C-alpha positions as CSV (number, residue, x, y, z in Angstrom):
1,M,17.4,1.7,16.3
2,P,20.1,4.2,14.9
3,P,21.0,7.0,17.1
4,F,19.0,10.3,16.6
5,R,21.4,12.6,14.8
6,H,19.4,15.5,14.0
7,S,19.9,18.7,16.2
8,I,16.6,20.1,17.3
9,L,17.1,23.4,18.7
10,P,15.1,23.8,22.3
11,F,11.7,24.9,21.8
12,F,9.7,26.1,24.8
13,L,6.1,26.5,24.4
14,K,3.4,28.1,26.6
15,P,0.7,25.7,27.5
16,P,-2.2,25.7,25.2
17,I,-5.2,26.9,26.3
18,P,-8.0,24.4,25.2
19,P,-11.0,26.1,23.4
20,S,-14.6,25.7,25.4
21,S,-16.8,23.0,24.3
22,G,-18.5,24.0,20.9
23,E,-16.0,26.8,20.4
24,A,-15.1,27.0,17.2
25,I,-11.0,27.4,16.6
26,V,-9.9,30.9,16.3
27,L,-8.5,31.7,13.2
28,H,-5.7,34.4,13.9
29,Y,-4.2,35.2,10.2
30,S,-5.2,36.8,7.1
31,L,-6.4,34.9,3.9
32,F,-3.4,35.0,1.5
33,T,-4.0,34.6,-2.1
34,L,-1.2,32.9,-4.4
35,H,0.1,36.7,-5.4
36,N,0.7,37.0,-1.6
37,L,3.2,34.3,-1.0
38,P,6.6,35.0,-0.1
39,V,8.7,34.5,-3.1
40,S,12.3,34.0,-1.4
41,V,13.7,30.8,-0.6
42,E,14.6,31.6,3.2
43,L,10.8,32.2,3.4
44,T,9.6,28.8,2.2
45,R,9.8,25.3,4.2
46,N,8.7,21.7,3.1
47,F,7.6,19.3,5.0
48,S,5.5,15.8,5.6
49,I,3.4,14.8,8.4
50,I,4.5,11.1,9.6
51,A,2.9,8.8,11.9
52,H,1.6,5.2,13.0
53,I,-2.0,4.5,10.7
54,D,-4.6,5.9,13.0
55,H,-2.6,8.5,15.0
56,G,-4.0,12.1,13.8
57,K,-2.0,12.7,10.3
58,T,-4.9,13.9,8.2
59,T,-7.1,15.5,11.1
60,L,-3.9,17.8,12.2
61,S,-3.5,18.7,8.4
62,D,-7.4,19.9,8.4
63,R,-6.5,21.8,11.0
64,L,-3.4,23.6,9.4
65,L,-5.9,24.3,6.6
66,E,-8.5,25.7,8.5
67,Y,-5.8,27.8,11.1
68,T,-4.0,29.1,8.0
69,Q,-7.4,29.9,6.0
70,T,-6.1,28.0,3.2
71,V,-9.9,26.9,2.8
72,S,-13.0,28.5,3.8
73,Q,-15.4,27.7,6.7
74,R,-17.7,27.0,3.5
75,E,-15.4,24.7,1.9
76,A,-14.0,22.9,5.2
77,Q,-14.5,19.3,5.7
78,E,-13.1,16.2,7.4
79,Q,-10.2,14.4,5.6
80,H,-10.1,17.4,3.1
81,L,-6.6,16.0,1.6
82,D,-8.2,12.8,1.2
83,S,-9.5,13.1,-2.6
84,M,-10.9,9.3,-2.9
85,D,-13.8,8.1,-1.8
86,L,-12.4,5.0,-0.9
87,E,-10.0,7.1,1.6
88,R,-12.9,8.5,3.2
89,E,-14.8,5.5,3.6
90,K,-12.0,3.3,4.8
91,G,-10.5,6.5,7.0
92,I,-6.9,6.2,5.7
93,T,-4.9,8.0,3.6
94,I,-3.5,5.9,0.3
95,K,-2.2,9.1,-1.9
96,S,0.0,11.8,-0.7
97,H,-1.6,14.9,-1.1
98,P,0.6,18.2,-1.3
99,V,-0.8,21.4,-0.4
100,T,0.6,25.0,0.1
101,L,-0.2,27.0,3.0
102,A,0.7,31.1,4.0
103,F,1.3,31.4,7.4
104,N,2.0,34.6,9.1
105,S,4.7,34.2,12.3
106,K,5.1,35.9,15.5
107,D,8.5,36.9,13.7
108,G,6.3,39.5,11.2
109,K,7.3,37.3,8.3
110,T,5.0,35.4,6.0
111,Y,5.8,31.9,5.3
112,K,5.3,29.3,2.5
113,L,4.7,26.0,3.9
114,N,4.4,23.1,1.6
115,L,2.8,20.0,3.3
116,L,2.6,16.6,2.0
117,D,0.3,14.2,3.8
118,T,1.5,10.6,3.8
119,P,-0.1,7.5,4.3
120,G,0.3,5.6,7.5
121,H,-0.4,1.9,6.4
122,V,2.4,-0.4,6.0
123,D,1.4,-1.3,2.1
124,F,2.2,2.3,1.2
125,S,5.3,3.0,3.0
126,Y,6.9,3.5,-0.5
127,E,4.4,6.8,-0.7
128,V,5.9,8.0,2.5
129,S,9.6,8.0,1.2
130,R,8.7,9.6,-2.1
131,S,7.2,12.5,-0.2
132,L,10.1,12.6,2.3
133,A,12.5,12.6,-0.2
134,A,10.7,16.2,-1.4
135,C,10.8,17.8,2.2
136,E,13.5,19.1,4.4
137,G,11.7,18.5,7.6
138,A,8.8,16.3,8.9
139,I,6.2,16.2,11.6
140,L,6.0,13.2,14.0
141,I,2.8,12.8,15.3
142,I,2.4,10.4,18.3
143,D,-1.1,9.4,19.5
144,A,-0.5,10.1,23.3
145,A,-2.9,7.5,24.2
146,Q,-0.9,4.8,22.2
147,G,2.3,5.9,22.2
148,V,5.2,4.7,19.7
149,E,4.2,2.3,17.5
150,A,5.8,0.0,14.7
151,Q,5.3,2.4,11.9
152,T,6.3,5.3,14.0
153,M,9.5,3.9,14.4
154,A,9.7,2.6,10.5
155,N,8.9,6.1,9.4
156,V,11.2,8.1,12.1
157,N,14.0,5.8,10.1
158,L,13.1,6.5,6.9
159,A,13.2,10.6,8.2
160,M,16.4,9.7,9.4
161,E,17.8,8.4,6.0
162,Q,16.6,11.6,4.2
163,D,18.6,13.7,7.1
164,L,14.9,16.0,7.9
165,A,14.7,17.9,10.7
166,I,12.0,16.4,13.0
167,V,9.2,18.3,14.7
168,P,7.6,15.8,17.5
169,V,4.1,16.2,18.4
170,L,2.0,14.3,21.0
171,N,-1.6,14.2,19.5
172,K,-5.1,13.6,21.0
173,I,-3.8,14.8,24.8
174,D,-7.9,15.5,25.3
175,L,-8.2,11.8,25.6
176,P,-8.6,10.4,29.2
177,A,-6.1,7.8,28.2
178,A,-3.5,10.3,27.1
179,D,-0.1,10.2,28.8
180,V,2.0,12.6,27.8
181,D,4.9,11.8,30.4
182,R,5.2,8.4,29.2
183,C,5.0,9.3,25.4
184,R,8.2,11.8,26.2
185,T,9.8,8.7,28.0
186,Q,9.3,6.8,24.8
187,L,10.7,9.2,22.2
188,E,14.0,9.4,24.2
189,E,14.6,6.0,25.3
190,I,13.1,4.3,21.7
191,L,13.7,7.0,19.1
192,A,16.6,9.2,20.7
193,I,14.5,12.6,20.3
194,P,14.5,14.8,23.1
195,G,11.1,14.3,24.9
196,D,10.9,18.0,26.4
197,H,11.0,18.9,22.5
198,A,7.8,17.4,22.0
199,I,4.3,19.5,21.3
200,P,1.3,18.6,22.9
201,A,-1.5,18.9,20.9
202,S,-5.2,18.0,19.9
203,A,-5.8,18.3,16.3
204,K,-9.3,17.2,16.9
205,Q,-9.8,20.1,19.6
206,G,-7.4,22.5,17.9
207,I,-5.0,22.4,20.8
208,G,-1.3,23.4,19.9
209,I,-1.8,24.2,16.0
210,E,-0.2,27.4,16.3
211,D,3.0,26.1,18.2
212,I,3.2,23.6,15.5
213,L,3.5,25.9,12.8
214,E,5.9,28.2,14.7
215,A,8.2,24.8,15.1
216,V,8.0,24.2,11.5
217,V,9.3,27.6,10.9
218,A,11.9,27.7,13.5
219,L,13.3,23.9,13.0
220,V,12.4,23.1,9.4
221,P,15.8,24.5,7.1
222,P,14.9,26.4,3.9
223,P,15.6,24.9,0.8
224,V,19.3,25.2,-0.5
225,E,19.6,27.0,-4.1
226,N,22.0,25.7,-6.2
227,P,24.4,28.5,-7.5
228,D,24.5,27.6,-11.0
229,G,20.9,28.2,-11.4
230,L,19.9,25.2,-13.9
231,L,16.7,23.6,-13.4
232,R,16.3,20.6,-11.5
233,A,13.0,19.3,-10.7
234,S,11.9,15.6,-9.0
235,V,8.5,14.3,-10.1
236,F,7.5,12.4,-6.8
237,D,3.9,11.6,-8.0
238,S,1.6,12.2,-11.1
239,L,-2.1,11.3,-12.2
240,Y,-3.9,11.2,-15.4
241,D,-6.8,13.6,-16.5
242,A,-8.8,12.7,-19.7
243,Y,-8.8,16.2,-20.8
244,R,-5.5,17.4,-20.0
245,G,-3.2,14.2,-19.9
246,V,-0.7,13.6,-17.4
247,I,-0.3,15.9,-14.4
248,S,3.1,15.7,-12.5
249,Y,3.6,16.5,-9.2
250,V,6.8,18.3,-8.9
251,R,9.6,19.3,-6.0
252,V,11.7,21.9,-7.8
253,V,15.4,21.4,-6.4
254,S,16.7,24.6,-8.1
255,G,16.1,26.9,-11.0
256,E,12.6,27.9,-12.2
257,M,10.0,26.5,-14.6
258,K,7.1,28.4,-16.3
259,K,4.5,28.0,-19.1
260,G,6.3,27.4,-22.5
261,D,9.4,26.4,-21.2
262,K,10.9,23.7,-23.7
263,I,11.5,20.6,-21.0
264,K,12.9,17.3,-21.1
265,L,13.1,14.1,-18.6
266,F,16.1,11.9,-18.4
267,H,14.7,8.6,-18.9
268,T,12.3,9.9,-21.7
269,P,13.8,10.9,-25.0
270,T,10.9,13.2,-26.0
271,N,10.9,17.0,-25.3
272,Y,7.7,18.5,-23.9
273,E,6.3,22.1,-23.6
274,I,4.7,23.4,-20.4
275,K,1.8,24.3,-20.7
276,E,0.5,25.4,-17.4
277,V,2.4,25.2,-13.7
278,G,0.6,26.2,-10.3
279,H,0.5,25.0,-6.6
280,F,-2.0,22.9,-4.6
281,T,-4.2,25.1,-2.2
282,P,-5.5,22.2,-1.6
283,K,-7.3,22.9,-5.3
284,M,-4.9,22.8,-8.2
285,T,-4.3,26.8,-8.8
286,K,-2.7,28.0,-11.6
287,T,0.7,30.6,-11.6
288,E,3.3,32.4,-13.2
289,K,6.3,30.0,-12.2
290,L,7.5,27.5,-9.7
291,Q,11.1,28.4,-8.5
292,T,13.5,27.1,-6.3
293,G,11.8,24.9,-3.2
294,D,8.4,25.1,-4.7
295,V,6.1,22.0,-4.7
296,G,3.5,22.2,-7.3
297,Y,2.2,20.6,-10.3
298,I,3.1,21.1,-14.0
299,I,0.9,20.2,-17.0
300,A,2.7,19.4,-20.5
301,N,1.9,17.8,-23.9
302,M,2.2,14.3,-22.1
303,K,-0.6,12.0,-23.4
304,S,0.5,8.5,-22.3
305,S,1.1,6.8,-18.9
306,A,4.8,5.6,-20.2
307,E,6.1,9.2,-20.7
308,V,6.6,10.1,-17.2
309,K,8.5,8.1,-14.4
310,I,8.0,8.3,-10.7
311,G,11.3,9.9,-9.2
312,D,12.5,11.1,-12.9
313,T,14.3,14.8,-13.1
314,I,12.9,17.5,-15.2
315,T,15.2,20.1,-16.5
316,H,15.3,22.6,-19.7
317,K,16.0,21.3,-22.9
318,D,18.3,24.0,-24.1
319,K,20.3,24.6,-20.8
320,P,20.1,21.0,-19.2
321,C,21.7,20.3,-15.8
322,P,24.4,17.7,-16.1
323,E,23.0,14.6,-14.1
324,P,20.0,13.7,-12.8
325,L,18.9,14.0,-9.1
326,A,19.3,11.1,-6.9
327,G,16.1,9.0,-7.6
328,F,13.8,7.3,-5.4
329,K,14.4,4.0,-4.3
330,E,13.0,1.3,-6.8
331,I,9.5,0.1,-5.8
332,R,9.5,-3.6,-6.4
333,P,6.1,-5.3,-6.1
334,M,6.4,-8.2,-3.9
335,V,2.5,-10.0,-4.1
336,F,1.3,-10.8,-7.1
337,S,-2.1,-11.7,-8.1
338,G,-4.0,-12.5,-11.7
339,I,-6.9,-10.0,-12.5
340,Y,-9.4,-11.1,-15.1
341,P,-12.4,-9.1,-16.7
342,I,-15.6,-11.2,-15.9
343,D,-17.2,-10.2,-19.1
344,T,-14.4,-11.4,-21.3
345,S,-15.3,-8.3,-23.9
346,D,-13.9,-5.8,-21.1
347,Y,-10.3,-6.9,-21.8
348,E,-9.4,-3.8,-23.6
349,A,-11.0,-1.5,-21.3
350,L,-9.5,-3.1,-18.1
351,K,-5.8,-2.6,-20.0
352,V,-6.7,0.7,-20.5
353,A,-8.3,1.4,-17.0
354,M,-4.8,-0.4,-15.5
355,G,-2.4,2.1,-17.7
356,K,-4.1,4.9,-16.3
357,L,-3.7,3.6,-12.7
358,Q,-0.2,3.0,-12.8
359,I,0.7,6.6,-13.6
360,N,-0.5,7.2,-10.3
361,D,0.6,4.6,-8.4
362,A,4.5,3.5,-9.4
363,A,4.2,0.3,-7.3
364,F,1.7,-1.1,-9.4
365,T,2.5,-3.3,-12.2
366,F,0.7,-5.2,-14.8
367,Q,1.4,-7.6,-18.0
368,T,-0.8,-9.8,-20.1
369,E,-1.5,-13.6,-19.2
370,S,-4.1,-15.6,-20.1
371,S,-5.9,-18.8,-18.5
372,T,-7.8,-21.8,-20.4
373,A,-10.6,-21.1,-17.2
374,L,-10.6,-17.1,-17.0
375,G,-9.3,-16.4,-20.7
376,F,-7.3,-13.2,-21.2
377,G,-6.0,-10.9,-18.2
378,F,-3.4,-9.4,-16.4
379,R,-0.7,-10.6,-13.6
380,C,-0.2,-7.8,-11.8
381,G,2.2,-7.0,-9.1
382,F,1.2,-5.1,-5.6
383,L,2.9,-3.9,-2.7
384,G,0.7,-5.9,0.0
385,L,-3.0,-7.2,0.4
386,L,-4.3,-4.0,1.1
387,H,-2.7,-2.3,-2.0
388,M,-4.2,-4.9,-3.7
389,E,-7.8,-4.5,-2.5
390,I,-7.3,-1.0,-3.4
391,I,-6.6,-1.2,-6.7
392,Q,-9.5,-3.8,-7.5
393,E,-11.9,-1.3,-5.6
394,R,-10.8,1.5,-7.6
395,L,-11.3,-0.3,-10.9
396,R,-14.3,-1.2,-10.1
397,R,-15.5,2.5,-8.7
398,E,-13.3,4.6,-11.3
399,F,-13.5,2.7,-14.3
400,D,-16.8,0.6,-13.5
401,M,-14.7,-2.8,-14.3
402,D,-15.8,-6.1,-12.9
403,V,-12.9,-8.1,-12.2
404,I,-12.1,-11.5,-10.7
405,S,-8.8,-11.9,-9.0
406,T,-6.6,-15.2,-8.4
407,Y,-4.9,-16.3,-5.1
408,P,-2.1,-14.1,-4.1
409,S,1.4,-15.4,-4.5
410,V,5.0,-13.9,-4.1
411,I,8.2,-14.1,-6.6
412,Y,10.3,-17.1,-6.1
413,E,13.8,-17.7,-7.0
414,V,14.5,-20.7,-8.8
415,T,17.8,-22.4,-9.8
416,K,17.7,-25.0,-12.6
417,T,20.0,-28.1,-12.6
418,D,21.4,-26.8,-15.8
419,G,22.8,-23.4,-13.6
420,E,19.6,-21.2,-15.2
421,E,18.3,-18.9,-12.7
422,L,14.1,-17.8,-13.0
423,F,12.3,-15.5,-11.4
424,V,8.8,-17.0,-10.7
425,D,5.3,-15.5,-9.6
426,N,2.9,-18.0,-11.2
427,P,2.3,-21.3,-10.7
428,S,2.0,-22.2,-14.3
429,Y,5.5,-21.1,-15.0
430,L,7.4,-23.3,-12.1
431,P,9.4,-25.8,-14.5
432,E,9.0,-29.6,-13.3
433,S,10.6,-30.7,-10.2
434,Q,13.3,-32.9,-11.5
435,T,15.1,-29.7,-13.0
436,I,14.7,-27.4,-10.4
437,E,17.9,-27.4,-8.0
438,E,17.1,-24.8,-5.7
439,I,14.0,-22.5,-4.8
440,R,14.1,-19.5,-2.6
441,E,11.7,-17.6,-1.0
442,P,11.1,-14.1,0.2
443,M,11.9,-13.6,3.6
444,V,10.5,-10.3,5.8
445,R,11.7,-9.3,9.3
446,I,8.9,-7.8,11.1
447,F,8.3,-5.8,14.1
448,I,5.5,-6.7,16.3
449,M,5.1,-4.3,19.0
450,L,1.9,-5.5,21.6
451,P,1.4,-5.4,25.6
452,G,3.2,-8.3,27.5
453,D,0.5,-10.3,28.0
454,Y,-0.1,-11.5,24.5
455,I,3.5,-12.2,23.9
456,G,2.8,-16.1,24.4
457,D,0.0,-16.0,21.7
458,A,2.3,-14.0,19.5
459,M,5.2,-16.3,19.4
460,Q,2.7,-19.1,18.8
461,L,1.5,-17.3,15.6
462,I,5.0,-16.6,14.3
463,M,6.1,-20.4,14.8
464,E,2.8,-21.3,12.9
465,K,3.7,-18.9,10.0
466,R,7.0,-20.7,9.8
467,G,9.1,-17.9,11.4
468,E,11.9,-17.6,13.7
469,L,12.2,-15.1,16.7
470,E,14.8,-13.0,16.6
471,N,15.0,-11.0,19.4
472,T,12.5,-9.8,22.0
473,E,12.9,-6.2,23.8
474,T,10.8,-4.5,26.6
475,I,10.0,-1.3,25.6
476,D,8.0,-0.1,28.8
477,E,6.1,-1.5,31.8
478,F,3.3,-2.4,29.5
479,R,4.7,-3.5,26.1
480,V,7.0,-5.6,24.2
481,L,8.9,-5.5,20.7
482,L,9.3,-8.9,19.1
483,T,11.4,-9.1,16.2
484,A,11.2,-12.4,13.8
485,T,12.0,-13.4,10.3
486,V,8.8,-15.0,8.5
487,P,8.4,-15.9,4.8
488,L,6.3,-13.3,3.0
489,A,3.8,-15.7,1.6
490,D,2.8,-16.9,5.3
491,I,1.9,-13.3,6.4
492,L,0.1,-12.1,3.2
493,V,-3.2,-13.1,4.1
494,D,-4.4,-13.5,7.5
495,F,-1.5,-12.4,9.7
496,N,-2.3,-9.0,10.3
497,D,-5.7,-9.8,11.1
498,R,-5.2,-12.2,13.6
499,L,-2.5,-10.3,15.4
500,K,-5.1,-7.3,15.8
501,S,-7.8,-10.2,17.3
502,M,-5.7,-11.7,19.6
503,T,-4.3,-8.3,21.1
504,K,-7.7,-7.0,21.1
505,G,-6.4,-4.3,18.7
506,Y,-3.3,-3.1,20.8
507,G,-0.6,-4.9,18.7
508,S,0.8,-3.4,15.5
509,M,3.2,-4.7,13.1
510,D,5.5,-3.2,10.7
511,Y,8.0,-5.3,8.3
512,E,11.1,-4.9,6.1
513,H,12.2,-7.3,3.3
514,A,15.1,-9.4,4.3
515,G,15.9,-11.1,1.1
516,Y,15.6,-15.1,0.0
517,R,16.4,-18.1,1.8
518,A,16.1,-21.5,0.3
519,A,12.7,-23.6,0.8
520,N,11.3,-26.7,0.2
521,M,8.5,-25.4,-2.1
522,V,6.2,-27.5,-4.4
523,K,3.6,-26.9,-6.7
524,M,0.4,-28.0,-5.8
525,D,-2.1,-29.0,-8.3
526,M,-6.1,-29.1,-7.8
527,L,-7.7,-31.7,-10.0
528,I,-11.6,-32.0,-11.0
529,A,-12.5,-35.2,-12.2
530,G,-8.7,-36.2,-13.0
531,D,-7.9,-33.0,-14.8
532,P,-5.8,-30.1,-13.5
533,V,-7.4,-26.6,-13.4
534,E,-4.6,-24.3,-13.5
535,A,-6.6,-21.3,-12.1
536,F,-6.2,-23.1,-8.6
537,S,-2.8,-24.1,-8.9
538,T,-0.3,-22.8,-5.9
539,I,3.2,-22.7,-5.1
540,V,3.5,-24.0,-1.1
541,H,5.7,-25.3,1.4
542,R,5.6,-29.3,1.6
543,D,5.1,-29.1,5.3
544,K,1.9,-27.0,4.5
545,A,0.8,-28.6,1.5
546,V,-1.8,-31.0,3.4
547,Y,-3.5,-28.4,5.0
548,R,-3.9,-26.2,2.1
549,G,-4.9,-28.8,-0.2
550,R,-7.5,-29.9,2.3
551,E,-8.8,-26.6,2.5
552,L,-8.9,-26.0,-1.3
553,A,-10.8,-29.3,-1.8
554,A,-13.4,-28.6,0.9
555,K,-13.9,-24.8,-0.4
556,L,-14.3,-26.1,-4.2
557,K,-16.7,-29.2,-3.0
558,E,-18.8,-26.1,-2.0
559,V,-19.0,-24.6,-5.0
560,I,-18.8,-27.2,-7.9
561,P,-22.6,-28.1,-8.9
562,T,-23.7,-31.6,-8.7
563,Q,-23.1,-33.5,-11.8
564,M,-24.5,-37.0,-13.2
565,F,-21.6,-38.9,-12.2
566,V,-19.3,-38.9,-9.2
567,V,-16.9,-36.0,-9.4
568,A,-13.3,-36.2,-7.5
569,I,-11.5,-33.2,-6.3
570,Q,-8.0,-34.1,-5.3
571,A,-4.9,-32.0,-4.3
572,A,-1.7,-33.3,-6.0
573,I,2.1,-32.9,-5.7
574,G,3.0,-34.6,-9.0
575,G,1.8,-37.8,-8.9
576,N,0.5,-37.9,-5.5
577,I,-2.7,-37.3,-4.2
578,I,-2.6,-35.5,-0.9
579,A,-5.9,-34.5,-0.1
580,R,-9.4,-35.5,-1.6
581,E,-13.1,-34.7,-1.7
582,T,-16.2,-36.3,-3.7
583,I,-19.1,-34.6,-5.0
584,S,-21.8,-37.6,-5.1
585,A,-23.5,-37.9,-8.2
586,M,-27.1,-36.7,-9.0
587,R,-29.7,-39.8,-8.5
588,K,-32.6,-40.2,-10.8
589,N,-35.2,-42.5,-9.1
590,V,-35.2,-45.0,-12.5
591,T,-37.4,-47.4,-10.3
592,A,-40.6,-44.9,-9.7
593,K,-42.4,-46.4,-12.5
594,C,-42.1,-50.3,-11.0
595,Y,-45.1,-51.0,-8.7
596,G,-44.2,-54.1,-6.9
597,G,-43.4,-57.2,-8.6
598,D,-39.9,-58.7,-8.5
599,I,-36.9,-57.1,-7.3
600,S,-34.7,-58.3,-9.9
601,R,-36.6,-55.9,-12.2
602,K,-35.3,-52.9,-10.0
603,R,-31.8,-53.8,-10.0
604,K,-31.7,-54.7,-13.6
605,L,-32.8,-50.7,-13.9
606,L,-30.2,-49.7,-11.2
607,E,-27.5,-51.6,-13.1
608,K,-28.3,-50.1,-16.2
609,Q,-27.9,-46.7,-14.8
610,K,-24.4,-47.3,-13.0
611,K,-23.6,-48.4,-16.4
612,G,-24.4,-45.5,-18.0
613,K,-22.7,-43.0,-15.3
614,A,-19.5,-45.1,-15.6
615,K,-19.7,-44.5,-19.5
616,M,-20.5,-40.5,-18.5
617,K,-18.1,-40.5,-16.2
618,A,-15.1,-42.1,-18.6
619,F,-16.3,-39.2,-21.7
620,G,-18.0,-36.3,-19.9
621,K,-16.1,-33.3,-18.4
622,V,-16.8,-31.2,-15.6
623,N,-18.1,-28.1,-16.4
624,I,-17.4,-25.4,-13.8
625,P,-19.3,-22.4,-13.7
626,Q,-17.4,-18.9,-13.8
627,D,-18.9,-18.1,-10.3
628,A,-17.3,-21.0,-8.7
629,F,-13.9,-19.5,-9.9
630,I,-15.4,-15.9,-8.1
631,K,-16.3,-17.7,-4.8
632,V,-13.0,-19.6,-4.4
633,L,-10.2,-17.3,-5.6
634,K,-11.8,-14.3,-3.9
């Protein structure tokens, strides 16, 4: 863990007075309209809220909105910044949500606070990094009952890389299991943040909200204005509106932008005219201009998802800045899956829907592919399994698309015997084994924080997933931190679920990519009645191939209907069969019409039936229904 590099001023706070049971939060500040917001850069503060999942980021943002009267009591609701139904149902934040607050501080000044609520799930760490790049400070929330978790450490490191001022907050102090002293110790020992600077709070009860806002004003520096006054605005997010086109979320680094300005982007050759600018309150609210330090939105004449790139720099067409701002870290999808429409006539509609999702999610990629079994579809890239699940669910809900997805895979580096280098994310693109010199699989370094009682189970799980334990560190008297290197493909599906189950929910995991490593990977084909079905092909480690083959063969046996002849389901590597299941033939009682008599008559009929089935097996094909693919691949 790198040392804490930020100077946090001592901030002495009076003990918060919790409200009585059922008492509403007292609102101390009058409601400021956008016209009342300060125009001075010195009175602007840009900050994010970062934390481990479920530590209370969204609840705190709700209290901040209520306390500053950004939303009225009539409009107030839980998870106010979570605009998707999916976010509300799952209780997680998927997208970053900006909002502008007006805060009347104790020093008598009114401050413009730009807040960016961020996701906490490991799959969406890219959202966190993009949001932090648009800020000067961050509120770090730690659950007082849980303490520092794996994702807490990861987010603090991201904030340190951006050189942000950090305001530590110990949330949920009202819980019986809260241990404030232990959390202060963890802040100092694990994160190198002075424990006495942490603000005790309860977002649910409204405790410490004023102290948090005052700390943001005191500790987060204002934006720095460039003396040349040229427009530099960074696009940190965007969405597509059917009526207004592309809406870009921007942070103005220098200069100002208003309606009618001619602008250009560095990575797009087309020039645009601004049609509307505004702030988030949290609804999009039109304003006259955006200036240095502001976080808001712009609507220009952008009609296509390809016209804007997350991380691009906006500047004036006539007086451009000499070079773009340092862009965001390029996001590379690590998990791939084929997505196909169940109804083949929905292909074009699915293509349009994916294009609209992509503009709102820079980490989501797709390209056309086809399958003999599933027809035309798309090869899609995701950050993780949750990210994949979210995209599929958004396709169903927002665009009414019924889709089927293939088994998730990762991208492999392949060196052929002739020296050619390939990147393979689909088993069907893997060259013949005799032409392959080496296959390298992606690795991840995982950080597992869990109670010491479960360390043996966790180490066994790591070994089962072909991982190597690198380090074991005692965090406190209850918990340890395990660091291990594991193949990405082996933690995709069930690793986090099994970790949560074996630790009764107390284990947490974070990971970072750790390059590629040579491995004995092979392509495993599934043969149905001797014919390979490419939709079921996978790239697996040779040591895991037999287990995976038996598992898939057993699943196929359950979903493929009985035929008039015996059907063999086989898993094969090259020409070697490694697993087999057999579907017995459907039997017709051909001897039903024989009543007594010589047994030879029945034998003759059965022999005739046997010859007919043999002939059918020689010439017939197994017709695999669509729902069989859906059941297996899902």
